[in-house]
C-alpha positions in Angstrom: 106.2 133.4 150.0 104.2 132.4 146.8 101.7 129.7 147.9 101.0 128.3 144.5 104.7 127.3 144.3 104.2 124.8 147.2 103.1 121.3 147.2 100.6 119.8 149.7 103.2 118.7 152.2 104.9 122.2 152.1 101.5 123.9 152.7 100.6 121.7 155.5 104.0 122.4 157.2 103.5 126.2 156.5 100.2 126.2 158.3 101.9 124.5 161.4 104.5 127.2 161.5 101.9 129.9 161.7 99.9 128.0 164.5 97.1 126.5 162.3 96.0 122.9 161.7 97.9 121.2 159.0 94.8 120.1 157.2 94.3 123.8 156.3 97.3 123.4 153.9 95.5 120.6 152.1 92.5 122.8 151.7 94.6 125.6 150.3 96.3 123.2 147.9 93.0 121.9 146.6 91.6 125.4 146.1 94.6 126.3 144.0 95.3 123.1 142.1 92.0 121.5 141.8 89.6 124.5 141.6 92.1 126.9 140.1 91.1 129.6 142.5 93.8 132.2 143.3 91.7 134.4 145.4 92.1 133.7 149.0 89.0 135.4 150.1 87.1 132.8 148.2 88.2 130.0 150.4 85.1 129.5 152.4 86.3 126.3 154.0 88.9 128.5 155.8 87.8 130.8 158.7 87.8 134.5 157.7 90.5 135.1 160.4 92.8 132.6 158.8 92.2 134.2 155.2 93.0 137.6 156.7 96.2 136.1 158.2 97.1 134.4 154.9 96.5 137.6 152.9 98.7 139.5 155.3 101.7 137.1 155.2 101.7 135.3 151.9 100.8 135.6 148.2 99.2 133.7 145.5 100.8 134.8 142.1 99.0 134.6 138.8 99.5 135.0 135.2 96.9 136.1 132.6 95.9 135.2 129.0 96.9 138.3 127.2 95.4 137.3 123.9 94.8 134.1 121.8 94.5 133.3 118.0 92.3 130.6 116.7 93.2 128.8 113.5 90.8 129.0 110.7 92.2 125.6 109.4 91.6 123.5 112.5 90.8 123.9 116.2 94.3 125.0 117.3 94.7 128.0 119.5 97.9 130.0 120.0 98.0 131.8 123.5 100.0 134.6 124.9 100.4 134.7 128.6 101.4 137.7 130.5 103.5 137.2 133.7 103.3 139.5 136.7 106.6 141.1 135.8 105.3 141.9 132.3 107.2 139.2 130.4 105.4 137.3 127.7 105.3 133.5 127.1 103.2 131.4 124.8 101.4 128.1 124.5 99.6 126.1 122.0 96.3 124.3 122.5 95.9 121.3 120.3 92.8 119.2 119.9 93.0 115.6 119.0 90.5 112.7 118.9 91.8 111.6 122.4 91.4 115.1 124.0 93.2 118.3 124.3 97.0 118.8 124.7 98.7 121.9 125.6 102.3 122.9 124.6 103.8 124.6 127.6 106.7 127.1 128.0 109.3 126.6 130.9 111.4 129.8 130.3 111.0 133.2 129.0 113.1 133.0 125.8 115.8 130.3 125.6 119.7 130.3 125.5 120.2 127.1 123.6 120.7 128.8 120.2 118.9 126.3 117.8 119.2 128.0 114.5 115.7 127.7 113.3 113.8 128.3 116.6 112.3 131.7 117.1 112.2 131.4 120.9 116.0 131.6 121.2 116.7 134.6 119.1 116.3 137.0 122.0 118.2 134.9 124.3 117.1 133.8 127.7 115.3 136.4 129.9 114.7 134.2 132.9 113.3 130.7 133.9 109.7 130.2 135.0 108.6 129.6 138.5 106.6 126.3 139.1 103.3 128.2 139.4 104.0 130.0 136.0 104.2 126.5 134.3 101.1 125.0 136.0 99.1 128.3 135.5 99.4 127.9 131.8 97.4 124.7 132.1 94.9 125.9 134.7 94.1 129.3 133.0 93.8 127.6 129.6 91.3 125.0 131.0 89.1 127.7 132.7 89.2 130.0 129.6 87.8 127.4 127.3 86.0 125.2 129.8 88.0 122.1 128.9 90.0 119.3 130.3 93.7 119.2 129.2 94.7 115.5 129.2 98.2 116.0 128.0 100.9 118.5 128.2 104.1 118.8 126.2 106.9 120.9 127.4 107.9 122.1 124.0 107.1 125.8 124.2 109.8 128.4 124.7 112.7 127.4 126.8 114.7 124.2 127.6 113.0 122.3 130.3 116.3 120.8 131.6 117.8 124.2 131.8 115.1 124.9 134.4 115.1 121.4 135.9 114.0 122.0 139.6 111.1 124.3 138.8 110.0 122.1 135.7 109.9 118.9 137.9 108.1 120.8 140.7 105.4 121.9 138.3 105.0 118.4 136.9 104.6 117.1 140.5 101.9 119.7 141.2 100.0 118.7 138.2 100.3 115.1 139.1 99.2 115.5 142.7 96.1 113.5 143.5 94.5 116.4 145.3 95.2 118.6 142.3 94.7 118.0 138.6 95.9 114.4 139.1 97.4 114.2 135.6 99.3 111.1 134.8 103.0 111.3 134.3 102.3 109.0 131.3 100.5 112.1 129.8 103.4 114.4 130.1 106.2 114.9 127.6 109.5 116.7 128.2 111.2 117.9 125.0 114.9 118.6 125.3 117.5 119.7 122.7 119.8 116.9 124.1 121.0 118.0 127.6 122.4 114.5 128.6 122.8 115.5 132.4 119.0 116.3 132.4 118.1 113.1 130.6 120.1 111.0 133.0 118.7 112.9 136.0 115.1 112.3 134.8 115.8 108.7 134.4 116.8 108.6 138.2 113.4 110.2 139.0 111.9 106.8 138.0 108.6 108.4 136.6 107.0 107.3 133.4 107.4 110.8 131.8 107.7 110.7 128.0 110.9 112.0 126.5 111.3 113.8 123.2 114.8 114.8 122.0 115.2 117.4 119.3 117.8 115.7 117.2 117.4 117.1 113.8 120.5 115.2 112.5 122.6 112.2 113.5 125.7 113.6 112.0 127.8 115.4 114.6 129.1 118.1 112.2 125.7 118.9 110.7 124.0 118.8 114.2 126.5 121.2 115.6 125.6 123.6 113.0 121.9 123.3 114.0 122.1 122.9 117.7 125.1 124.4 119.5 124.5 122.1 122.4 125.9 119.4 120.3 129.4 120.6 120.9 128.9 119.9 124.6 126.9 116.7 124.3 127.6 114.9 121.0 125.4 112.3 119.3 126.9 109.3 120.9 126.4 110.7 124.3 122.7 111.7 123.5 122.0 108.3 122.0 123.5 106.5 125.0 121.3 108.5 127.4 118.2 108.0 125.3 118.8 104.2 125.2 119.3 104.2 129.0 116.1 106.2 129.5 114.0 103.8 127.4 115.4 100.7 128.9 115.0 102.1 132.4 111.4 103.4 132.1 109.9 101.3 129.4 108.8 104.5 127.6 109.5 104.9 124.0 111.7 107.9 123.2 110.8 110.2 120.3 113.5 111.7 118.2 112.2 115.0 116.8 113.7 115.5 113.3 113.0 118.8 111.5 113.6 118.0 107.8 115.7 120.7 106.0 115.7 120.1 102.3 119.2 119.1 101.1 120.7 119.2 104.5 119.4 116.2 106.5 117.1 114.3 104.1 119.8 112.7 101.9 120.1 109.0 101.1 123.1 109.1 103.4 120.9 110.4 106.2 118.5 107.4 105.9 121.2 104.9 106.5 122.6 107.1 109.4 119.2 107.3 111.1 118.7 103.5 110.9 122.2 102.7 112.3 122.1 105.4 115.1 118.8 104.3 116.7 119.1 100.5 116.2 118.2 98.8 119.4 116.7 101.9 120.9 112.9 101.7 121.8 112.2 104.9 119.8 110.2 106.8 117.2 111.4 109.3 114.7 108.9 112.2 114.4 109.5 114.2 111.0 108.7 117.9 111.1 108.6 120.2 108.1 110.8 123.2 108.7 109.0 126.5 109.4 111.6 129.0 108.1 112.3 132.2 110.1 114.2 135.3 109.0 117.5 134.3 110.5 117.3 130.7 109.1 115.4 130.9 105.7 116.3 127.4 104.5 114.0 125.8 101.9 111.0 124.1 103.3 110.7 120.5 102.2 107.8 119.7 99.9 105.1 117.4 101.2 106.1 115.0 98.4 109.7 114.9 99.6 108.7 114.6 103.1 106.5 111.6 102.6 109.1 110.1 100.3 111.7 110.5 103.2 109.2 108.7 105.5 108.6 105.9 103.1 112.4 105.4 102.7 112.8 105.2 106.4 110.0 102.7 106.8 111.6 100.5 104.3 114.6 100.4 106.6 112.2 99.3 109.4 112.5 102.7 111.3 109.5 103.7 113.4 108.6 107.0 111.8 105.8 109.4 111.9 105.1 112.8 110.4 104.0 115.5 112.9 100.5 116.7 112.0 100.8 120.3 111.1 98.4 122.4 113.2 97.8 126.1 113.4 100.1 127.0 110.4 98.0 130.1 109.8 98.5 131.5 113.2 102.4 131.1 113.7 101.9 128.1 115.9 105.6 127.1 115.8 107.6 127.7 119.0 108.3 131.4 119.7 106.9 132.9 116.5 103.8 134.5 118.0 105.5 135.9 121.0 108.3 137.3 118.8 105.7 139.0 116.5 103.8 140.4 119.4 106.8 141.9 121.1 107.9 143.4 117.8 104.7 145.3 117.2 103.3 146.1 120.6 104.6 148.9 122.7 104.7 148.6 126.5 105.0 144.7 126.5 108.6 144.2 126.1 110.5 141.5 128.0 112.3 142.7 131.2 115.4 141.2 132.6 
């Protein structure tokens, strides 16, 4: 049994089953999730006999920071994490005026097939365990001696394709005796899995929702995101509206601008009409081309003109601040480059 997959209640119950006082479970939880200590022998509040018993019956799993790159343009850092089975995932540490944010992975690879996303090109290897998600936060904080105030589940993988483990990880990060991060400081990014959005709404937690929309035209969106053939624009918009109304949180529509594909005059009208009445924001992103999808990157001038045109239609719109462009800081790019050049560190099924 992996102890750092368990919440405080589960650890207390586990201690009871082995004949120990339940409060020992609370102590273990704090060592793992507040002090980020994965070595049971360090748990001085526990009797040595209990530490020996735990070491003999249970396991605290870990991941490691394999390497990281620091941007010369800003303070962004791109990290590669190595899992116990040898698989590689990645994260991005971003510094803003309000503090540090970490872009977190929820799967090794991805099966959603978004055409311009490097993470999906090798397919899905496996989903992450809860501890593999939380450990990205804990290890990064320890490595750089910082406090991460926000997390964005926008690394490799589709969070709603790993729903149970993702939500378990968020609850561990939120726990009062752990990191105690507010749900309001957590953002889940999805390619538009409507069942997942609706399920998250029923959780009744103020988690921020970002939807990778990229086009409000069903034909165009299906070319970019195959998931649109299962959940069309109308269904995605309905779930987004319900989520915003239910939680009071503004939904973000992530919109990667592809020159000549989704930044035409007709798209401006379509965006305005599609999101009317939804408490939302459209976040424009300049395309980072990959080998398999080498479409033309929009110029800064065209991007800002598109933003201005949307603003004239009273659309809440922002442009994502581009960070770490010199270190392959887009989703999946660094991991893919690493696996292509390093021997002995290939993904395992």
